[in-house]
C-alpha positions, 0 to 999 in steps of 0.5 A: 595798565593805568596804575596811577592818575594825575595827582597821584603819579610821581609827576603830579607829587613833584608838581605839587611839592614845588608849587607848595614850596613856592607859595611858602615864605621863608622867616626873613620874608615874614619879618620883612612883611611884618614891618612893611605896614610901617614903612610906607606911612613913614616914607609918606610922613618924610615926603610931608615934612620935606614939603613943609620944610622946602616946598620943592615938589621935585624933592618930594617926587625924588624921595618917593621914587627913590624910597621904592623898596622893589630891590628890598622885596625882591631880595628873598624871592628871586633867590628862593625860587632859583633855589627851589629850581636848582634843588629840583634839578637835582631831584631834591624836593623841599616842602616849604621854603622855611626848611631850605633856610633851616638846612643852612643852620643844621649842625648834626645829622643822624642817619639810619643805616639800613637803606640809607647808609647801606644799600638796604639789599640784604642777602642771605650769607648763612643758613645754620639750622639746628638738629635734624632740620635741613638748610632747605627746610629752614629757608622755606619756613622762614621764606613762607612766614616772611612773605607778607612783609616788606622789610628788607630781611623778608625780601632777601629770604623770598628772593633766595627761596625763589631762586632755590625753586622752593615752593612756599607754604600757605600762611595763616594768622600772620602778624608782624612785630614792627622792627622786631619780627613776624609770626604765622601759622605755616603748614599747620606749625606756629612759626616765628621769625625774628630778632633773637631778643624778641624770641627770648621775649616770647619765652624761647631760649637760644640753643645751648650751642648758638655760636655768637662769634659766628655771627659777628658783622651779620644781621641775624634772625632766628627761626621758631616752629612750635615753641623751639628754635630750629636755626638761624639765618645770617644776612649782610648788606653793603655800604653805599659806595658814595656814603664816605664821600657825603659825610666828608663833604657834610663835615667840610660844610660845618657838620659837627656831629654824625651819628647813626641809629639802627635796629641792627645788631651792635656788631653790625653797626659798630662795623658800619661805624668804623668804616665811615668814621661815624662819631657815635652810634645806637644799635638795636634801636626800635622806632621809639628809641630812634625818636628818643635819640633825636629828641636828646640830640636836639638839646645840643644842635639843630638836627637833620634825620636821614632815613628811608622814609617808611620806618623812619617816619617818626624820627624824620618827623621829630627832627628839625629837618627830616630827609626822606631818601628815594621818597617819591612814591611813598606817601608817609615819606613825603608827609613826614619829612621836610625834604624828599630825594628822588634818588638814594644818592647820598651826595644829594645831601651835602648839595642841599646844604651847600644850596641852602647856605649859598642861598641865604648868603644871596638873600642878605647879599640882596637885602644889604644891596637894596637897603644901601641903594634906598638910604644912599639915594636919600642921603644924596637927596638931603645934600641936594645931589639927587633929582627925580630922574636920578632917582628912577635910574637908581631905583632901576639900577638897584632892582637889576643888580639884585 
């Protein structure tokens, strides 16, 4: 069974991203290109002056050989290609090498919660029906209405219904309010499943005996049928085991501010933030609220946004650097993010920052070596200590060092 061809396969997308990165240029290379047009005329002018005042063709040849900027021109491309290849081996795909350089200057990270800091595999832990409704009836209605959604909550409900061997009702008039809930006609009844706040916006009231303390630490969806709430369902999610170490590594690399934005309830967000020692969090955020938070954070720092690439596409695009986790296969993730990770391993993010810092250091080091050899050779030429053969050797050595 053929599911994808050529350019649409994972390998095809990986190839395109690497090729795109290798043809892009860093800001340093663009600066070198801008001034390289002045370099050759200047050197030719100096060669003419040398010939005019000395009449020594050997010195002119020496000047032309020593001034060849091979080492300077190789300084950045060699380091960048090595860095892009190293990142690709780690499952980190960079769309534009300017993003690689930018990563070294990031000082704040904004993480999504579900599917990023947590596994994103929600599981149902509580079914609380109201009145004469049974737990099985509550689950069957909710799973039937959510069956057409790919939200983690919907996946968890449908999975539990299948495990309980419940036959789902046919669904009509399905609509989904992004990040809020769904509504559909199920078995002839209008059903709405979503956040308590969203249902209240629809004019529905929570039951008088609704116990808020019983939902602490849980993601909650309420189920309504024909304009009346018939129960609520509690779901939980696990924090990724590598999340704590990843955030510690980021701070050791110079990250000053770590924040989390999530559409989940405050009690759930607060629990995750406490466990991971996150500096600041925002709960019950819709996609536009996440974008607004990133805009405000950019006023103080260069910001990297990390998300699952689908629900967080607007925020990923808004950040200085967007990192989409587990993104290969998701077109919207690759298009909205600067960097795409093949896996959901958070430890790849500190690796990216370290690789960026290391590659930038190597580029500056190479530029200094190249410039030192060129101007050092010119100084030796002025004092008559450099021959054409010596210049050729010096040029080759400088290129090999770089």
